[in-house]
C-alpha positions as CSV (number, residue, x, y, z in Angstrom):
1,M,0.0,0.0,0.0
2,T,1.4,3.4,-1.0
3,E,1.5,6.3,1.3
4,A,-1.3,8.1,-0.5
5,E,-3.5,5.0,-0.2
6,H,-2.7,4.8,3.5
7,R,-3.6,8.5,4.1
8,M,-6.8,8.0,2.1
9,A,-7.7,5.0,4.3
10,E,-7.1,7.0,7.4
11,A,-9.1,9.9,6.1
12,R,-12.0,7.6,5.2
13,A,-11.9,6.0,8.7
14,L,-12.0,9.5,10.3
15,R,-14.9,10.4,8.0
16,D,-16.8,7.3,8.9
17,A,-16.2,7.9,12.7
18,A,-17.4,11.5,12.4
19,L,-20.5,10.3,10.5
20,A,-21.3,7.8,13.2
21,L,-21.0,10.5,15.9
22,V,-23.3,12.8,13.9
23,K,-25.9,10.0,13.5
24,A,-25.7,9.2,17.2
25,D,-26.2,12.9,18.1
26,I,-29.2,13.1,15.8
27,A,-30.7,10.0,17.3
28,H,-30.1,11.4,20.8
29,L,-31.8,14.7,19.8
30,Q,-34.8,12.8,18.3
31,T,-35.2,10.7,21.4
32,D,-35.0,13.8,23.6
33,L,-37.5,15.8,21.5
34,N,-39.9,12.8,21.5
35,A,-39.7,12.7,25.3
36,K,-40.4,16.4,25.7
37,G,-41.7,18.6,22.9
38,I,-40.6,22.1,21.9
39,G,-43.7,23.7,23.3
40,A,-43.1,22.2,26.7
41,R,-39.5,23.3,26.7
42,V,-40.5,26.9,25.8
43,L,-43.1,26.9,28.6
44,E,-40.5,25.5,31.1
45,R,-38.0,28.2,30.1
46,L,-40.7,30.9,30.4
47,A,-41.7,29.7,33.9
48,E,-38.0,29.6,35.0
49,G,-37.5,33.1,33.7
50,A,-40.6,34.4,35.4
51,S,-39.5,32.7,38.6
52,D,-36.1,34.4,38.4
53,V,-37.7,37.8,37.7
54,L,-40.0,37.3,40.8
55,D,-37.0,36.4,43.0
56,E,-35.1,39.4,41.8
57,A,-38.1,41.7,42.3
58,T,-38.5,40.3,45.8
59,D,-34.9,40.9,46.7
60,V,-35.0,44.5,45.3
61,A,-38.2,45.2,47.2
62,E,-36.7,43.9,50.5
63,N,-33.6,46.0,50.0
64,H,-35.6,49.2,49.1
65,R,-38.7,49.2,51.3
66,G,-38.8,53.0,51.6
67,V,-39.0,53.4,47.8
68,L,-41.7,50.8,47.6
69,V,-43.7,52.4,50.4
70,T,-43.4,55.8,48.7
71,L,-44.5,54.3,45.4
72,V,-47.6,52.7,46.9
73,A,-48.5,55.9,48.8
74,A,-48.2,57.9,45.5
75,I,-50.5,55.4,43.7
76,V,-53.1,55.6,46.6
77,L,-53.0,59.4,46.6
78,W,-53.4,59.5,42.8
79,F,-56.6,57.4,43.0
80,A,-57.9,59.3,45.9
81,R,-57.1,62.8,44.4
82,H,-60.7,63.8,43.8
83,P,-62.0,63.2,47.3
84,L,-58.9,64.8,48.8
85,M,-59.4,67.9,46.6
86,A,-63.0,68.1,47.6
87,L,-62.0,68.0,51.3
88,F,-59.6,71.0,50.8
89,T,-61.7,73.1,48.4
90,G,-65.2,72.3,49.7
91,D,-66.5,71.5,46.3
92,E,-66.0,69.0,43.6
93,A,-63.6,71.0,41.5
94,G,-61.6,67.9,40.5
95,R,-64.6,66.2,38.9
96,D,-65.0,69.1,36.4
97,D,-61.5,68.3,35.0
98,D,-62.5,64.7,34.4
99,E,-65.7,65.6,32.7
100,A,-63.9,68.0,30.4
101,E,-61.4,65.3,29.6
102,A,-64.2,62.8,28.9
103,K,-65.8,65.3,26.5
104,L,-62.5,65.8,24.6
105,E,-61.9,62.1,24.3
106,G,-65.5,61.5,22.9
107,A,-65.1,64.2,20.3
């Protein structure tokens, strides 16, 4: 056997071994996908991501309680702005603004 034939035989053996590895990988992937579909995998990743976000939000909220309390107070004051304005002014001045906005939106 000449040197060229010997190198050709080695190259062919390497090619056949690589092909066998690729076929084994494809078979493994098919078995894996048959066990658990793509949709289930996506849902699992979304659930894990949502859980991570919730954990991070909980940590941030625990570390910044003052900011969180201030934010909640601001939201409560915003929704209670009309009754509070009526207490201080003695009339329902705040309601006139909302009626004017409603008329503008309807036009």
